N, C-alpha and C positions, 0 to 999 in steps of 0.2 A: 712828356714824357718821364718814366722814372728817371734821375739821375744815374740809377745806381747800372741800368742795362748799357750793354755794348753799343758804341755808336750805328756800328752794323744792321741794328736792327730798328724798321722805322717801325711807328707806331701810328694808326687813325685812328681818333675817338669817332664815334660811330655817335648815332642818336640814338642807339639803343642797345651799344655796345660799345666793343673794342676790337681791332685787328691788327696786328704780329706781322710782321713781313721780315723773314728772317735770308742773310745774303744767296746768294749759288754757291751751294755747295762745290768745294775743293777738295775733289776724293782724290787725288795722286796719281797711283799705280792702280789703285782700285777701281777706277773708271773704265779702266777697261774689262772687267764684266758687262759691259755695256756692249761687247759682243755677242754676249750668250744668246740676247733677244734678236737683236739684229742679223745673226748668221739663223738662226731658229725662223725669224721674221721670213728671212728671203729664201730661205726654202720652202716653207711655205708656200708662199708667195707664185713663185714655179710651179708648183703642183696646183695651185688651185687655178692658175690661168690654162695650163691644160686640162684641167675637168669642166673649164668654161667654153673654152673654144673646140676639143673634142666633138661635144655635141652639139655644139650650135653646127658647126661645117656637118652632121651628119645630117641635122634639121634641114638642110636648106639642102641639101642634097637629095633627099627621100621625099620635099615637096614640090621639088623638080619636077619627080619623078610620079608625081600625081600621091601618094603616101599620105593616106587621113592622119594617119594615128602618129602624125610623126612629131606631136608634142610629147612624146614621153620620153625621148634625148632630151630635148628641150628642158623642160622639168626637172629631169636628174642636174643639166646644168644649172639652173636658176638657184637649186638650191646651194649648190657652192657659193653663191651669193653672202649669203649670211654671217661666212667664214673669214670676207673680207674686212669688215669694217674691224673686228679683235686685231689682226694677222697684221691690219697697218697701224693699231695702234702698236702693237708691240718693236713695230720697227721703228718708231718715232721713239718710243720709249729708250730704244737701245740708241739711237743716234744723239739724243737728249745725255742722257749717263757719259756718253763717249766724249760728248763737248762740255759734258760740268754747266750744264744748261739746265740744272734743278733747283728747282728750293722747295721751303715749308713757308704757308703762312696758317696760322693758327687764329679763327674767330669765335671771341666770345659773345654770344648772341643771344637774347631770348629765352635765358636759361640753358641755351646750349652749347658746348662746346666743342668746339670746328677744327679737326687737321685736315690742312689742305696740300696735297703735293701737286705742283705744278712740275710734269716732265717734260720739258717742250712744249709741243701742241695741246697733250695732253693733262688733265685735270680732273685728279681725286679727291672725294671729299669724305670723310667718313665726320658721324655727331656722338656725343655723349650729355645724357644730363647732367647740366652741371652741378647740380646740389647732390649729386649720387657721387662724386669725385673724392674723396679723401684722403688720397696718397700720389703723391709726380715723386716716382724714383728714376734718376739716373744712372745709368748705364749702357754698357755697351749694344748694340743693337742689332749688330751684322757678325761683329770677330767672335761669338761664344759658337758661331755654330760650325766655326772651322778650329776649335782648340786641338780636336784630333786629327785635321791635315795633315799633309807632307808640311816640307819643307817650303818645297816652291811656293804651295798657296798660303801660307805663314808669310809669306816675302811681300806680296803681294797690300796684306793688312797688317805690316810691319806699325804702321802707326796708329794703334788703337784708340787713344781720343779722338780721330777722328770721325771715328764708325761708331758714337757712342749717339743716346737717343732718351726722351722721355718717356717712360710707361705712367699714362692715368689710370687709377687704380679704383675704383670702390665697389661698395657690395653689393650685389646684384647684375652687376656688369660687368661687360666683358673690355679687357683692357685695350686702351686704346693710346697707341705710340704713335709718338709727338715725335716732328722734327726727327727723323733716325736720320745720319752719316752727317753731324756737325761738329766739332769739337767739344771737349767740356768744361772749357773757360767761358764759351760762351753759353752751353747751356745752363749752369749753373746759376749765374745768377738772373738770366730768364723764366725757371723753374721756381723761385721767390718771388721775381713778380708776377707769372700768370698764379701762385698760389696766391697773393693778395687777391688778386682780379676774382680769381675764384670764389673766395671770401664774402668778395663785397657784393655777389651777386645774390646772394641772401639775405633780402629788406627784413625778415619778419624779425631780426634781432641784433642789436647791436655790436660790432664786430670785438668792442670790447670788453662785453657782459659776456662771452663766450667763448673768447679765445681765437687763436687759429684754427679753421676750419679744414683746410688739406696742408698737411706734413710733406715738404720738401727732402726728401729723405737720399744717400747716395754714399752705395757701398755700404748698406746695411750690417754692421756686425754683431753678429751671432756665436762668435767665439770662445764663449764660453754659459752655453744655453743651461745651465743647474743656477744659473742666480734667479731667483724668481721672482725679478724686478722688470728681467727683458720678460718674461714669455707673459706680457701682460694680459689681461680679460679680451682685450680687442683680437690678441692672437690667437687665444683660447676657440672661438668659436665658429663653427663652422663658416665657410661662406657660404651666403644665399644661391640657394640651387645646388646646392654641393650634392655630386651622383652616393657618395660615400655614404658608409654607417657606422659610425663609432661606438664600440662599448665597454665603458669605464669598471674594471675591475679594481678591488683593494693589493693586485701580486703585477699589476700594470694595464693593458687596456688592447680589445683588437678593433681593427679597422677592415671593414667589409668593403670591396669593389664590385657589387655584383654586372653582371652583364650589358651592355649597352645597347646588344642590339647592330644591326645591319647600318643603318644611318648615324648613328649618333657618335657611336666607336668609333666610326674611319675619319673621321674630319673631310667628309665632304667626297669620298672614297667611292663611294656607292653611290651618292649622287651621279658621280662621273661618269659608272661604270652601266649605269640603266642608258643615260645618255646617249654613249658611245656605243652603249650595243643593238637600243635603238635606233639609231642612223645607221648601222650596218646591215642592221635587218630590212631598214628600207630598201634601200642600195642593194642587196640580197634579192629580193624582193621584186624589183623592176628588172633586174636582169637577168632572174628565172623569166619571171612572163614576156622580156624581149627574144630571149633565146628561144622560146615557145609559139614562138607565135600570136601570142595571147592578144599581147601590142604590139603594133607595127606588122613588118612584114619578116616572116623569119629566116627568108635567105639574106636579106641585107642588113638585119638587125642580130643577128649569131653573134654573140661577143666573143675574140680569142681567148683563150685556157686559163691563159696568165691573171684575167680579169678575177676570175672565179679563186684563183691560188689569191691576189692579193686581198680580196675582202674576206677570205677564209682565215689572212694574217690580223687584217683588223677586227675580226670577230672574236679572234681567239684573245686579243690585248685585253679588250671588252670583258670578255669573257676570264680573264684572269686575275684584272681590277676588281670584280665581283667577287670570285673567291676570296681574291685578300681582306676584302671590307668582310665579306662573312663572317672568317676566319678573326680578324678583329672584333667583330662584334658576339662572338661566342665568348670572349675573353674575360676574365673575371681571377680576383687576387682578394688573400686574405693574408694582413698581416698584425702579427700577436706580437707583444711587449709580454715578456713574465718575466718580472723581475731584471735581471741586467743581459736578459738574451733575447733576441731580437729572430723571427721565425718567419719565412715567406711561403706562403704555398702560393703558386700561381697552376690555373686549371685553365686548357684550352679544349679545343674541339678533338685532339685525341688520347693527349697527356697531362697527368700532372709534374708538377715541375717543384720539390722542396729547397731552401737555404735557411739556414741556422749560425748566426755569428752572438758571442758575447761582445759586449760591449766594448769592452776592452781590445779590442781586434777591428775594430770599427774606426776605417780614418775621418769619414765624415760620409753630410747624409745632407744632398743639395737636390737642384735641378740643372738641368743640363739639356742639349738638344740632342733630339733624335738625328736617324736616318731621312725621316718622311719631311718632304716639305707642303707648304700648302699655300699659294701664293709670294713662291720664293720666300716664304717665311720658317726656317726649322720650330717643327713640332717639337715642343717642352713633352722631357720626360723625368721620373723620379731615377736620381743615381745616388745608391748604395755600395761607397768604398769601399772593399776592409783593407787592414793595413798590407794586408799580403791578398795574392790573389785576382782575380778575375772579377771587373765592378759590376753588378748589377743595374740595368736599365730595363725600368716597365712604366706603366700605365702612362702611353700617350693617350690613350681617350680622355683624359680629365687637363681641365684646362688650368690652365698659369696658377689662378690664386685659388684651386682646390690643390693643386701641388705645391702649392710655397705653405699651407697651412698641415699637408700632412709631413714635411719636413721640418717645419716645426714643431709638431707636437711629436713625430718621432725624436727629433733632438734632445727634448726637452726629457719625456720621460727616459731616455738613457744616459745623457749627459755626452752625447756626441756634437761634435761642431760641424762646421759648415767647412768648403774647401778652401 
């Protein structure tokens, strides 16, 4: 174990790697966020119990009356079993957060970096190739999502340092969030230790010959982007797999973000919409078949009117999500820098909007959270903040690394700082 690591962090040396076990989180008032999955999971559990038992009771009654088609409501009820497992996991996670019974484990093994979250009985595991990681960035893991929230919400997160995390990033890989929800003073020495361990995983070269492979940064300072040394060649290059197209000119540049389509642009909403409408279509079909007497006995299996109303509500939700995903998939943006002027053109399904600022009128260009969340994590977007007027937020369809690159490129081209 390194002498620089806090004593709360346990280190287990393995035959083919090393494992770091962090202590249980002490979230303070933020632990009350566990009520959100707990209450939602409890409501869903009651709904699923009704879903399971009513068809079962109906089936037993029909079997007793000699109905050979009683299997139809049974199938309808059994289908609800698919949702019991995720709903139970949701309840367990809520209880674990409320009881401060969560902690992180980080495993470096077989050229892979694993981030493992223990939430009570639930175990979540994610991994990235260790040799592709070039940067460990320490920063707020949760609080940034609430920077525009009201005062009551902010009070829950008054201890900002409690809610930091480490973002492991590299070319061609999605960022991996490591150990969210821990104090900064605990994560800083741990990130340094982890950087050294990641560096040692590459056996093809000696560490002394190539210097550190992984850099640890905290609160990256680009307040003066006009200094050439700060805009390094590494930051100038587009991330691997970038969707945007950049064109350099003598008087500036143009960044074009083309439409990404129904699935890629919606951060999973398109897939969710198809699954949701698929389930609803199945239930509606079974209900109509039972109502018309195709399956079961028409007199005994005809559902009440409110069943159709409920199914229509559920179907409308799926259609609404799908429509929103379609709108997101059609969006495109063109960002022009001409001299000291920034021109942003956004094209949607129905309209096109433009905004223009002189560099002196811009306060900052940076990343920030949007109102959209995926797995309870806010989706980031590009924030252009003028000195006067409303902030322009855009490009939620791009990943964080590409957004960082666009923000850095624009700051350097216009001489604008971060917020």
